[in-house]
N, C-alpha and C positions, 0 to 999 in steps of 0.2 A: 347728924352732920355728915356730909359727903366728903370723903377724902379727895384731895386734889393731887393728880398725878404730877410727879416731879419731872420737869423738863431739864435735861442737862444744859449747862451754860456753855454753849459753843463759842461764845464771844468773850471768854474769860480774859480779863486783863490782869496780868501778874502784878503784885505789889512790888515795891522797890527791893525788899530783901530777896524775893524770888528772882527778880531780874538779875541782881548782883551775884547770886549763887547758881543760876541756871542759864547762863549765857555762854555756852561753850563755843569753841571753834567747830563749825559745821562744814564738813567736806562731803562725806558719802551720803548724807541725808538731804543734800540740796536737790530740789525738784528741778531737773533739767528740762522738763517738758512744759512747765507753766511759767509764762512771762510774769515779770514784776512790773506793775504799772508805774509810769513816770510820776503821777501824783503821789503815790505811796512813797517812792524814793524821795520826792521833794519834801514831804512831811518830815521824814527822818532827818534829812540834811538841814531843814530849817531849824529843828531842835538842836542839831549839832552846833549851829552857829552861836549858841548861848554858852558854850564851854569856855572855861577860863583859858587865857593864853597870855604869853609874856608881853607886858606893857600894853595889853589890849590893842596890839597892832593889827590883829586879824589878818596876818599875811598868808593864811591858808587859801588854797584854791582847790576845787573839787571838779574832776572830770568824770562824768558818768558815761560809760560805754555800753551800749546795747545793740550796736550794729554788728551783725554776724561776721562780716568780713574783717572789721577792725578787731573784734574779739579773737578771731582766728590768728591774726597777725601777732597780737600780744601773746597768745597762747603758745605760739612757736618759740618765742624768746623765753617764755616762762618754762616751757618743757626742757629746753636746753640748759637753763640755769638750774632747774630742779634736779635734773639727772647729774649734773656736775656737783651740786651740793650733797646729794645722797652718796655719791661715790667717794667724796672726801670726808664724810661724817662717820665717826666710829659707830659700829653696830651697837656698842654698849651705851651710846649717848641717847638713843631713841628706842622706844619699844617697837615690837613688830607691828602693833596696831597703829602707832603713830606713823611709821614708815609707809604702811599701806594707805593711810589717809593722804599723806603727801603725794604719793604716786597717783592716787585716784584723782586728786585735784589737778595735777599736772596733765593727766591724760584727758581730762574732761573740761578744762578751763574754757575752751571755746564754746562749750554748751551751756555754761552758767548764764542765767538770764541777764544779769547785769554785773558790771565791774565798776567799782568806784576808786578812782585813782586820786590820792591826796598829794598835793604839792605845797611847797612853801616858797615865798618870794626870796630870791637871793641864792648865793652859793657860798659855801664855806671855803676858806683857803685851806690848803693841805696841812698847814701847821696850826690850825685852829685849836685853841685850848679845850680841855675837857669841859670846862664850864660853858664855853661858847657852843660846843657841839650839843651839850645837853639841852641848853636853852633853845637852840635852833630847831632841833627835831621835837623836843618835848612840848613846844608850843602848839603842835598839831595833834599829838596823841590824845589829849582829853576830848577833842572834838570827834576823833575817830571812835573812841569808846562810847561817847554819847550817841553817835550815829548807830553803833551796833546795839546799844541798849534800846534805842527807839525802834530799831528794826525788829528786835526780839519781842518787844511789847506788841508788835503788830503781826506776829506770827511768822516772821522771816528768820532765816538763818544766815550767819555771816562767817567768813573766814578771812582774817587779816594775814597778809603775807608780805614779805619784803624780798623774796627770792628773785623776782624779776629785775631788781636793781643792779644785778650783774650786767644787765643790758640796758641800763637807764637811757643812754644816749640813743640807742636804736629805737626804743619805745617812744622816746620824745619825738624823734623824727617821724615815726609812724602816725602819731596823733596830733602833731603840730605844736607841741610844747616848746617854747623858746628856752632851750636847755641852759643857756648862759644867764637867764634871768630867773628861772624857777628850778627848784630841786624836787624831785619826786621823793616822797616819804614812805608811802606804803600803798598797797593795793588791797581792796576788800571785795571778795566775791560775795554776791548777794542772791538769795533765792528763797522761794517758799520751801517748806520742808516736807519730807515724806514721813509716813509712819505716825502722823498726828502731831499737834503743835507742841506737846509737852517735852521737857527735857529733865533728866534726873539732876540732882545736885552734883556739881562738878567735884570729883575727888581731889582733895588737896592734903598736903602734909599737915600734921597738927601744928597749931600756932606756936606752941612751946619750942618746936624745932627751929623756927625761923625768927623768933623774937628775942631781943635783948633789951635790958633796961639800964640806961646810964653808961654802961661799959660793954664793949663787944665781947661776946663769948662764942667759942667755937661750937 
């Protein structure tokens, strides 16, 4: 009997548990030199549309930005907001590695192959209740997570950020969003990844440290 040489599976599709535990925020491993095709982004966004959302109103809107000039304009606002955020954040609140990753993305956002800007219809009044705020923004985040999981399953890396919202109106004017009708929720940087498609399991605190049953415990 002749042995058959094993060919590594270069098109490995992760199972659901692998996706859920190995979909980190990717900043420094984004491949800035390799474009992400529109059909690939469209596949991921099509899957994202099946996410649950409040009242099934589907008020989300997604703007994909791959034009270099437009990305550069957003990146300038993002860089200003990121610098201000890091200056105001306690050093104890973030690890050196996390700070380095945030700075890297701020310095290279204009080079990221694609940006996905998620919006929702309407605007909240300043005195909106906590319940209304949660429902308003929370109706979009399941779709964003579905998009990120779909991207991960196709070998892409993503980094979700809200830092640019410090300049929401300026970004809206730049890309033509009617700011009185739609609110920006988050921005997702998307790219192929360097160093191979795999990711290690994301480190997290033990469940016992964050779980309570029936009554809150410190």
